[in-house]
VOPAGU-2260 file (C-alpha; in pm, 1 decimal, decimal comma):
REM VOPAGU-2260
SITE   aa  ch    i         X         Y         Z
SITE  MET   A    0    6289,8     177,5    1578,6
SITE  GLY   A    1    6363,0     243,4    1211,1
SITE  LYS   A    2    6207,4     529,5    1020,0
SITE  GLY   A    3    6052,8     292,4     766,4
SITE  THR   A    4    5829,4     132,9    1027,1
SITE  GLN   A    5    5534,2     334,7    1148,6
SITE  GLN   A    6    5342,2     206,8    1448,3
SITE  THR   A    7    5055,7     345,2    1650,9
SITE  ILE   A    8    5033,4     326,2    2027,2
SITE  PRO   A    9    4675,3     293,1    2147,6
SITE  SER   A   10    4572,5     465,6    2468,6
SITE  ASN   A   11    4579,5     133,3    2655,6
SITE  GLY   A   12    4953,5     107,7    2589,2
SITE  SER   A   13    4945,7    -191,4    2352,9
SITE  ILE   A   14    5112,9    -170,4    2016,4
SITE  GLY   A   15    4863,9    -140,7    1729,5
SITE  LYS   A   16    4880,9    -229,2    1365,1
SITE  SER   A   17    5070,4     -20,7    1114,5
SITE  THR   A   18    4877,1     240,2     918,6
SITE  SER   A   19    4901,9      33,1     602,6
SITE  GLU   A   20    4773,2    -275,0     786,2
SITE  GLU   A   21    4481,5     -76,1     930,5
SITE  HIS   A   22    4392,5      53,1     586,3
SITE  MET   A   23    4397,4    -299,8     447,5
SITE  SER   A   24    4185,8    -426,2     736,5
SITE  ASN   A   25    3929,0    -148,3     690,5
SITE  SER   A   26    3919,5    -217,1     319,1
SITE  VAL   A   27    3842,8    -585,0     377,7
SITE  ALA   A   28    3574,2    -494,7     632,7
SITE  THR   A   29    3401,8    -264,1     386,0
SITE  GLN   A   30    3405,8    -539,7     127,5
SITE  ASN   A   31    3258,5    -793,9     370,4
SITE  PRO   A   32    2882,1    -726,2     404,6
SITE  ILE   A   33    2846,0    -959,8     703,7
SITE  ALA   A   34    3117,6    -780,7     902,0
SITE  ALA   A   35    2973,3    -443,3     805,1
SITE  PHE   A   36    2622,3    -545,3     910,4
SITE  SER   A   37    2754,7    -688,3    1237,7
SITE  GLY   A   38    2909,6    -351,0    1316,3
SITE  PHE   A   39    2586,3    -175,1    1224,2
SITE  MET   A   40    2383,2    -397,6    1460,2
SITE  ASP   A   41    2631,7    -339,9    1744,5
SITE  LYS   A   42    2565,0      33,6    1717,9
SITE  PHE   A   43    2189,3     -29,4    1691,7
SITE  LYS   A   44    2161,6    -247,4    2006,4
SITE  PRO   A   45    2099,5      36,5    2257,5
SITE  GLN   A   46    1807,4     165,9    2052,0
SITE  LEU   A   47    1675,2    -188,8    2006,5
SITE  ALA   A   48    1694,6    -256,7    2380,9
SITE  LEU   A   49    1468,4      42,6    2449,5
SITE  ALA   A   50    1201,4     -72,3    2202,6
SITE  ILE   A   51    1159,0    -443,8    2270,5
SITE  PRO   A   52     980,1    -609,9    2566,3
SITE  LYS   A   53    1186,9    -686,3    2875,2
SITE  HIS   A   54    1166,8   -1063,4    2825,8
SITE  LEU   A   55    1360,6   -1030,8    2498,8
SITE  SER   A   56    1731,7    -961,0    2476,3
SITE  ALA   A   57    1876,7    -703,9    2236,5
SITE  ASP   A   58    2187,2    -921,9    2206,0
SITE  ARG   A   59    1981,2   -1224,4    2106,1
SITE  MET   A   60    1767,3   -1030,9    1856,8
SITE  SER   A   61    2084,8    -886,5    1705,3
SITE  ARG   A   62    2236,2   -1235,0    1670,5
SITE  LEU   A   63    1918,0   -1362,0    1505,4
SITE  ALA   A   64    1934,1   -1076,1    1256,4
SITE  LEU   A   65    2298,8   -1152,6    1180,9
SITE  THR   A   66    2219,7   -1523,1    1132,8
SITE  SER   A   67    1942,5   -1443,3     885,4
SITE  PHE   A   68    2163,9   -1189,6     709,8
SITE  SER   A   69    2459,6   -1427,7     672,7
SITE  THR   A   70    2246,5   -1711,1     531,8
SITE  ASN   A   71    2039,2   -1508,7     282,8
SITE  SER   A   72    2221,6   -1340,9      -6,1
SITE  LYS   A   73    1908,4   -1145,7    -104,2
SITE  LEU   A   74    1887,5   -1002,2     246,8
SITE  GLN   A   75    2245,3    -877,9     209,0
SITE  GLU   A   76    2123,4    -652,3     -72,9
SITE  CYS   A   77    1873,6    -479,0     157,7
SITE  ASP   A   78    1924,3    -144,3     329,2
SITE  PRO   A   79    2055,0    -229,7     680,1
SITE  LYS   A   80    1815,6      27,2     825,9
SITE  SER   A   81    1515,4    -164,8     693,4
SITE  ILE   A   82    1654,3    -486,1     846,8
SITE  ALA   A   83    1698,4    -309,5    1180,0
SITE  ALA   A   84    1341,5    -175,0    1157,8
SITE  SER   A   85    1213,4    -526,8    1086,0
SITE  ILE   A   86    1399,8    -666,7    1387,3
SITE  MET   A   87    1249,6    -394,3    1604,1
SITE  THR   A   88     902,3    -476,1    1468,7
SITE  ALA   A   89     952,5    -843,8    1551,1
SITE  GLY   A   90    1069,8    -755,6    1901,4
SITE  GLN   A   91     771,8    -529,4    1967,1
SITE  LEU   A   92     542,2    -819,5    1874,7
SITE  GLY   A   93     736,9   -1047,3    2109,1
SITE  LEU   A   94     840,5   -1274,0    1818,8
SITE  GLU   A   95    1186,8   -1395,7    1724,5
SITE  PRO   A   96    1262,5   -1410,6    1349,4
SITE  GLY   A   97    1383,4   -1747,2    1227,4
SITE  VAL   A   98    1303,9   -1927,2    1556,0
SITE  ASN   A   99    1050,3   -2211,3    1528,6
SITE  GLY   A  100     873,1   -2037,7    1241,5
SITE  GLN   A  101     761,3   -1742,7    1457,5
SITE  GLY   A  102     847,9   -1499,0    1180,6
SITE  PHE   A  103    1084,4   -1425,3     895,5
SITE  LEU   A  104    1294,9   -1140,8     756,2
SITE  VAL   A  105    1181,6   -1123,0     393,5
SITE  PRO   A  106    1363,6    -910,6     131,7
SITE  TYR   A  107    1161,0    -722,7    -130,3
SITE  GLY   A  108    1424,6    -561,1    -347,7
SITE  ARG   A  109    1632,9    -339,7    -117,3
SITE  THR   A  110    1364,3    -332,2     151,2
SITE  CYS   A  111    1340,3    -592,1     427,5
SITE  THR   A  112    1009,9    -655,1     601,0
SITE  PHE   A  113     920,5    -876,0     895,8
SITE  VAL   A  114     655,5   -1134,9     810,9
SITE  PRO   A  115     490,9   -1307,4    1110,6
SITE  GLY   A  116     473,8   -1682,6    1051,5
SITE  TRP   A  117     167,7   -1890,3    1130,9
SITE  LYS   A  118     344,5   -2032,4    1434,5
SITE  GLY   A  119     405,0   -1681,4    1566,4
SITE  LEU   A  120      37,9   -1591,1    1526,8
SITE  VAL   A  121     -65,0   -1912,4    1702,8
SITE  ASP   A  122     175,9   -1830,0    1984,1
SITE  LEU   A  123      30,8   -1480,5    2030,5
SITE  VAL   A  124    -321,5   -1622,6    2068,3
SITE  SER   A  125    -203,4   -1881,7    2322,6
SITE  ARG   A  126     -27,6   -1617,1    2532,3
SITE  SER   A  127    -354,8   -1433,8    2590,0
SITE  GLY   A  128    -502,6   -1734,5    2769,6
SITE  ARG   A  129    -840,9   -1656,4    2611,5
SITE  GLY   A  130    -830,8   -1897,4    2321,4
SITE  THR   A  131    -626,9   -2135,8    2109,1
SITE  VAL   A  132    -586,4   -2178,2    1733,7
SITE  TYR   A  133    -438,9   -2436,9    1502,1
SITE  THR   A  134    -374,9   -2448,3    1128,9
SITE  GLY   A  135    -287,8   -2732,3     894,0
SITE  VAL   A  136    -299,2   -2861,1     537,1
SITE  ILE   A  137    -465,3   -3155,9     362,1
SITE  PHE   A  138    -277,4   -3352,9      97,2
SITE  LYS   A  139    -438,8   -3517,4    -203,5
SITE  ASP   A  140    -409,4   -3869,3     -55,7
SITE  GLN   A  141    -615,3   -3771,7     250,7
SITE  GLU   A  142    -991,0   -3801,3     297,5
SITE  TYR   A  143   -1185,7   -3556,4     512,5
SITE  THR   A  144   -1537,2   -3469,5     626,5
SITE  TRP   A  145   -1647,4   -3109,5     675,7
SITE  LEU   A  146   -1961,3   -3047,4     883,0
SITE  ASP   A  147   -2094,3   -2691,1     893,3
SITE  GLY   A  148   -2379,3   -2543,6    1094,3
SITE  ALA   A  149   -2450,3   -2616,4    1460,6
SITE  ARG   A  150   -2218,6   -2921,4    1456,0
SITE  ARG   A  151   -1915,5   -2749,5    1310,3
SITE  ASP   A  152   -1637,8   -3002,8    1272,8
SITE  LEU   A  153   -1352,8   -3095,7    1039,2
SITE  ILE   A  154   -1253,8   -3462,0    1045,7
SITE  ILE   A  155    -944,3   -3586,0     858,4
SITE  HIS   A  156    -969,0   -3963,6     825,1
SITE  ASN   A  157    -617,9   -4077,0     735,5
SITE  GLU   A  158    -253,1   -3978,4     756,2
SITE  THR   A  159     -55,2   -3876,6     450,7
SITE  ASP   A  160     257,9   -4015,4     290,2
SITE  LEU   A  161     312,6   -3693,6      93,6
SITE  ASP   A  162     517,8   -3385,6     178,1
SITE  ASP   A  163     550,0   -3199,3    -152,5
SITE  PRO   A  164     374,4   -2859,9    -132,7
SITE  ASP   A  165     236,9   -2921,6    -484,5
SITE  ASP   A  166      31,3   -3210,3    -341,1
SITE  ILE   A  167    -157,7   -2985,5     -96,5
SITE  THR   A  168    -526,5   -2953,0    -186,1
SITE  HIS   A  169    -665,6   -2758,5     113,7
SITE  ALA   A  170    -552,8   -2553,3     410,9
SITE  TYR   A  171    -756,7   -2507,7     724,9
SITE  SER   A  172    -756,4   -2333,7    1060,1
SITE  ILE   A  173    -952,7   -2405,1    1376,9
SITE  GLY   A  174    -997,5   -2165,1    1668,1
SITE  TRP   A  175   -1142,0   -2218,0    2013,6
SITE  VAL   A  176   -1250,6   -1915,8    2216,2
SITE  LYS   A  177   -1237,2   -1994,1    2586,9
SITE  ASP   A  178   -1575,5   -2120,1    2717,8
SITE  SER   A  179   -1724,9   -2122,5    2365,5
SITE  SER   A  180   -1953,0   -2415,4    2275,3
SITE  MET   A  181   -1830,6   -2453,1    1915,8
SITE  PRO   A  182   -1508,1   -2394,6    1725,7
SITE  ILE   A  183   -1436,8   -2142,5    1452,1
SITE  ILE   A  184   -1327,8   -2324,2    1135,7
SITE  GLU   A  185   -1201,3   -2202,5     798,1
SITE  LEU   A  186   -1134,5   -2452,3     515,6
SITE  TRP   A  187    -984,5   -2313,5     193,6
SITE  ARG   A  188    -908,8   -2485,9    -134,1
SITE  VAL   A  189    -562,1   -2422,8    -276,0
SITE  SER   A  190    -721,1   -2254,6    -579,1
SITE  LYS   A  191    -889,6   -2001,6    -349,4
SITE  ILE   A  192    -560,2   -1932,7    -169,2
SITE  VAL   A  193    -389,2   -1872,7    -504,9
SITE  LYS   A  194    -664,7   -1626,8    -604,5
SITE  HIS   A  195    -621,3   -1448,1    -271,2
SITE  ARG   A  196    -244,6   -1425,5    -322,5
SITE  ASP   A  197    -276,8   -1300,9    -679,7
SITE  LYS   A  198    -529,9   -1035,6    -576,0
SITE  TYR   A  199    -308,3    -874,8    -312,3
SITE  ASN   A  200      44,3    -960,7    -431,1
SITE  LYS   A  201     223,5    -648,1    -557,6
SITE  VAL   A  202     575,9    -787,9    -585,1
SITE  GLY   A  203     533,0   -1074,4    -831,7
SITE  LYS   A  204     761,1   -1375,3    -792,2
SITE  SER   A  205     940,8   -1202,2    -503,9
SITE  HIS   A  206     642,6   -1279,3    -281,3
SITE  TYR   A  207     746,2   -1516,0      -3,2
SITE  SER   A  208     469,3   -1764,2     -92,5
SITE  PHE   A  209     675,5   -1874,6    -392,0
SITE  ARG   A  210     954,0   -1981,3    -155,1
SITE  ASP   A  211     741,6   -2138,0     120,8
SITE  TRP   A  212     400,0   -2232,5     -10,3
SITE  GLU   A  213     290,6   -2446,0     285,4
SITE  MET   A  214     363,0   -2166,9     533,5
SITE  TYR   A  215     160,4   -1921,6     325,9
SITE  ALA   A  216    -123,7   -2170,4     270,2
SITE  ARG   A  217    -155,8   -2236,4     644,9
SITE  LYS   A  218    -148,4   -1868,0     727,0
SITE  ILE   A  219    -433,4   -1745,3     504,5
SITE  PRO   A  220    -722,9   -1938,2     668,5
SITE  LEU   A  221    -559,9   -1869,1    1005,4
SITE  LEU   A  222    -589,9   -1494,1     945,5
SITE  GLN   A  223    -963,5   -1540,7     880,0
SITE  VAL   A  224   -1012,8   -1731,5    1207,0
SITE  LEU   A  225    -819,8   -1467,0    1400,1
SITE  LYS   A  226   -1094,8   -1216,0    1317,6
SITE  TYR   A  227   -1314,8   -1395,0    1570,8
SITE  MET   A  228   -1053,1   -1451,0    1839,9
SITE  PRO   A  229    -998,0   -1220,9    2141,0
SITE  GLN   A  230    -751,6    -953,7    2033,9
SITE  SER   A  231    -445,1    -845,0    2227,7
SITE  ILE   A  232    -251,2    -539,2    2112,2
SITE  GLU   A  233      32,3    -764,1    1994,6
SITE  LEU   A  234    -203,0    -988,4    1796,9
SITE  SER   A  235    -384,0    -692,5    1637,7
SITE  ASN   A  236     -52,4    -543,0    1529,9
SITE  ALA   A  237      75,8    -879,3    1404,0
SITE  ILE   A  238    -236,5    -917,0    1188,8
SITE  ALA   A  239    -190,8    -566,0    1047,5
SITE  ILE   A  240     176,3    -639,7     974,2
SITE  SER   A  241      70,2    -965,0     804,5
SITE  HIS   A  242    -181,1    -785,5     582,2
SITE  ALA   A  243      89,3    -537,2     480,0
SITE  SER   A  244     333,7    -815,8     398,9
SITE  GLU   A  245      72,1   -1000,0     189,4
SITE  ALA   A  246      65,6    -695,2     -38,4
SITE  GLY   A  247     445,7    -671,4     -43,5
SITE  ARG   A  248     452,8    -358,4     171,0
SITE  ALA   A  249     694,6    -295,6     453,9
SITE  ALA   A  250     543,2    -175,7     781,1
SITE  ILE   A  251     673,8     -82,4    1123,6
SITE  ILE   A  252     523,8     -30,8    1469,4
SITE  GLU   A  253     563,0     321,5    1599,4
SITE  ASN   A  254     416,7     418,6    1937,1
SITE  GLY   A  255     204,1     104,6    1925,3
SITE  ILE   A  256      66,9     190,0    1578,5
SITE  VAL   A  257     134,6      -3,9    1257,4
SITE  LEU   A  258     253,9     234,9     986,8
SITE  ASP   A  259     337,4     171,4     621,9
SITE  THR   A  260     701,0     272,0     561,1
SITE  GLU   A  261     685,4     297,1     183,2
SITE  PRO   A  262     458,7     587,3      79,6
SITE  GLU   A  263     614,2     594,7    -267,7
SITE  MET   A  264     491,7     237,4    -319,7
SITE  ARG   A  265     145,7     332,6    -195,3
SITE  GLU   A  266     111,9     601,5    -456,9
SITE  GLU   A  267     184,6     353,2    -734,5
SITE  GLN   A  268     -81,7     105,4    -622,8
SITE  THR   A  269    -422,5     127,3    -783,0
SITE  LEU   A  270    -578,7      -1,5    -460,6
SITE  CYS   A  271    -470,4     304,5    -264,5
SITE  TYR   A  272    -760,8     489,1    -101,1
SITE  SER   A  273    -859,9     830,7    -221,7
SITE  ASP   A  274   -1031,3    1041,1      46,4
SITE  ASP   A  275   -1369,5     971,6    -114,9
SITE  ASP   A  276   -1301,2     595,0    -125,3
SITE  PHE   A  277   -1195,2     596,4     237,3
SITE  ASN   A  278   -1505,2     776,6     363,4
SITE  ARG   A  279   -1730,5     558,4     147,6
SITE  ASN   A  280   -1573,1     223,0     242,7
SITE  LEU   A  281   -1546,3     300,7     615,7
SITE  PRO   A  282   -1836,9     540,9     671,4
SITE  GLY   A  283   -1879,5     470,6    1040,7
SITE  TRP   A  284   -1520,0     507,1    1157,3
SITE  LYS   A  285   -1570,4     841,3    1329,5
SITE  LYS   A  286   -1866,7     711,0    1527,7
SITE  LEU   A  287   -1680,3     393,3    1623,1
SITE  ILE   A  288   -1391,9     595,5    1765,3
SITE  ALA   A  289   -1613,1     856,6    1931,6
SITE  GLU   A  290   -1815,6     586,2    2109,1
SITE  GLY   A  291   -1503,3     394,9    2210,8
SITE  LYS   A  292   -1597,9      84,7    2011,5
SITE  LYS   A  293   -1281,8     106,4    1800,8
SITE  THR   A  294    -942,4     257,7    1870,1
SITE  PRO   A  295    -779,2     467,8    1596,7
SITE  GLN   A  296    -518,0     192,2    1559,9
SITE  GLN   A  297    -789,6     -67,8    1496,8
SITE  VAL   A  298    -952,4     152,9    1232,6
SITE  ILE   A  299    -615,5     195,8    1059,1
SITE  ALA   A  300    -549,2    -179,1    1069,0
SITE  THR   A  301    -895,2    -254,0     924,6
SITE  ALA   A  302    -849,7      -0,3     645,2
SITE  ASN   A  303    -497,2    -111,1     556,8
SITE  SER   A  304    -613,0    -472,8     531,1
SITE  LYS   A  305    -822,6    -368,7     228,7
SITE  ALA   A  306    -610,1     -93,9      70,5
SITE  PRO   A  307    -325,9     120,5     204,0
SITE  LEU   A  308    -404,2     455,7     362,7
SITE  THR   A  309    -205,5     767,7     290,3
SITE  ALA   A  310      -1,7     927,4     568,6
SITE  ASP   A  311    -253,4    1216,2     587,6
SITE  GLN   A  312    -545,1     975,0     623,7
SITE  GLN   A  313    -371,3     787,4     905,3
SITE  LYS   A  314    -293,3    1118,3    1078,0
SITE  LYS   A  315    -658,3    1224,7    1048,1
SITE  ILE   A  316    -773,1     902,6    1216,2
SITE  LEU   A  317    -517,1     927,2    1496,1
SITE  GLU   A  318    -619,4    1286,9    1572,3
SITE  PHE   A  319    -993,6    1214,4    1578,7
SITE  PRO   A  320   -1125,2    1259,7    1935,7
SITE  GLY   A  321   -1225,4     943,7    2119,0
SITE  PRO   A  322   -1476,3     906,6    2402,5
SITE  SER   A  323   -1483,1    1184,0    2659,5
SITE  ALA   A  324   -1239,3    1148,0    2946,4
SITE  GLN   A  325   -1532,3    1237,6    3173,9
SITE  SER   A  326   -1724,1     924,9    3077,6
SITE  SER   A  327   -1719,4     641,6    3328,4
SITE  GLY   A  328   -1761,3     270,0    3297,1
SITE  GLU   A  329   -1643,8      28,9    3028,8
SITE  ILE   A  330   -1800,0      67,3    2685,2
SITE  VAL   A  331   -1956,7    -264,5    2588,5
SITE  VAL   A  332   -2020,3    -387,3    2237,0
SITE  THR   A  333   -2348,9    -577,2    2240,3
SITE  TYR   A  334   -2475,5    -870,5    2035,8
SITE  ALA   A  335   -2759,3    -656,0    1898,4
SITE  GLN   A  336   -2522,0    -382,9    1778,3
SITE  VAL   A  337   -2296,1    -622,2    1590,0
SITE  SER   A  338   -2586,0    -826,3    1452,8
SITE  ASP   A  339   -2746,1    -507,1    1320,8
SITE  LYS   A  340   -2423,4    -401,6    1146,9
SITE  LEU   A  341   -2377,2    -745,2     990,2
SITE  ASN   A  342   -2735,3    -752,3     860,4
SITE  LYS   A  343   -2717,7    -398,1     719,2
SITE  ALA   A  344   -2376,4    -432,3     551,4
SITE  GLY   A  345   -2424,5    -371,1     178,7
SITE  ASP   A  346   -2091,0    -506,4      57,4
SITE  ILE   A  347   -1815,7    -740,6     171,6
SITE  ASP   A  348   -1582,6    -459,5     286,7
SITE  LEU   A  349   -1847,9    -318,1     520,6
SITE  LEU   A  350   -1930,6    -671,0     634,7
SITE  ASP   A  351   -1564,3    -738,2     718,8
SITE  ALA   A  352   -1544,8    -409,3     910,8
SITE  ALA   A  353   -1851,7    -511,7    1113,5
SITE  ALA   A  354   -1702,1    -856,6    1173,7
SITE  ASP   A  355   -1402,9    -694,5    1344,1
SITE  LEU   A  356   -1638,9    -614,6    1634,2
SITE  ILE   A  357   -1735,3    -978,3    1697,2
SITE  GLY   A  358   -1436,0   -1042,5    1922,0
SITE  GLU   A  359   -1543,2    -754,3    2150,1
SITE  VAL   A  360   -1879,3    -913,7    2241,3
SITE  ALA   A  361   -1847,1   -1058,8    2589,8
SITE  ASP   A  362   -2055,0   -1376,2    2561,4
SITE  PRO   A  363   -1873,4   -1666,9    2383,9
SITE  GLN   A  364   -2197,0   -1822,6    2258,4
SITE  GLN   A  365   -2307,8   -1493,2    2109,1
SITE  ARG   A  366   -1967,5   -1455,5    1941,2
SITE  ALA   A  367   -2011,0   -1798,2    1783,4
SITE  GLU   A  368   -2360,9   -1706,9    1659,1
SITE  LEU   A  369   -2231,7   -1380,3    1515,2
SITE  GLY   A  370   -1953,4   -1571,8    1342,0
SITE  ASN   A  371   -2213,3   -1793,4    1173,9
SITE  LEU   A  372   -2416,5   -1487,4    1074,9
SITE  TYR   A  373   -2104,5   -1330,6     925,0
SITE  LYS   A  374   -2036,3   -1642,8     713,3
SITE  GLN   A  375   -2399,9   -1652,9     599,4
SITE  ARG   A  376   -2401,8   -1283,8     499,7
SITE  ARG   A  377   -2062,8   -1315,5     326,9
SITE  ALA   A  378   -2193,4   -1605,4     118,3
SITE  GLU   A  379   -2499,8   -1395,4      24,7
SITE  LEU   A  380   -2290,9   -1095,3     -79,9
SITE  ALA   A  381   -2036,8   -1307,1    -266,5
SITE  GLY   A  382   -2309,9   -1490,7    -455,8
């Protein structure tokens, strides 16, 4: 072998590339973001496998992340760690990003966040076996009839020939709680959805609604209906993640708790709670936790849906003592308790906090009546 040729002999005995060839290969790999991200995900798989449910595969979730990464140039500008965190969040919810609209990896600058799609939220409700939901849109060439009150119904009279998102006039969602005598229906005009988006959007034109308006339009009334549906842990967390994404915030699930991952963004937002705001807007949170009517995670999710909490505020909630371990029997939320809270609520935020308890009332008929009371009181406070 001549002196001018330098070769390496790997431990398995095969002849490797020359040093210069290895250097060139490494240089190309560092210049190729897809190859670099693929290597990053390979190293991340063991940690991912520990975090996701058993029915999901770390290999499959990794491939889904790589597919999204390779087809989205904006995603390639994100910190790989935030993409990995988003994949882990999706896995903990039991949703697969990019598959049948269950959820999406959405880049906000250099931060990636997982946004549950409306199909993913519908799927989570169906898995519980305690209810079903549906969401849709109405185009301007369609006629409809909306009946409210005891005969709640939404009737769409004709099919549409349109498919342009600009031709959508309304979005709606319908929910059926198992054994309930009437559905839960939300019908929103597009103008109301735009106002909702503009109120909570903190990232301008980067908000995903500008790229997929129909998905966003379907999702907003769906989130309102989900307030009255039986809540699994996965669904509660998915709703909290959705609320964070609506405001352009990234969030992760840690030990079953949804946490905002961008405190520096929180501090810049005028909607961030001060301690006085927090105690004033959620005055009964300590009692709810102490009596076992709300978990700390549910209080955090409710608060973050209105304005982000600071890390210290979340820690304070998590450390607040719940019901005594000596107590026996299941704590039941009654119709009278929820009705009283709805009637006494002095503003919409307090009313929404009280409405979160509707799904915990056992009787389906009573839940439906409380839902109607909530809508009536909301209309009074809004007017």
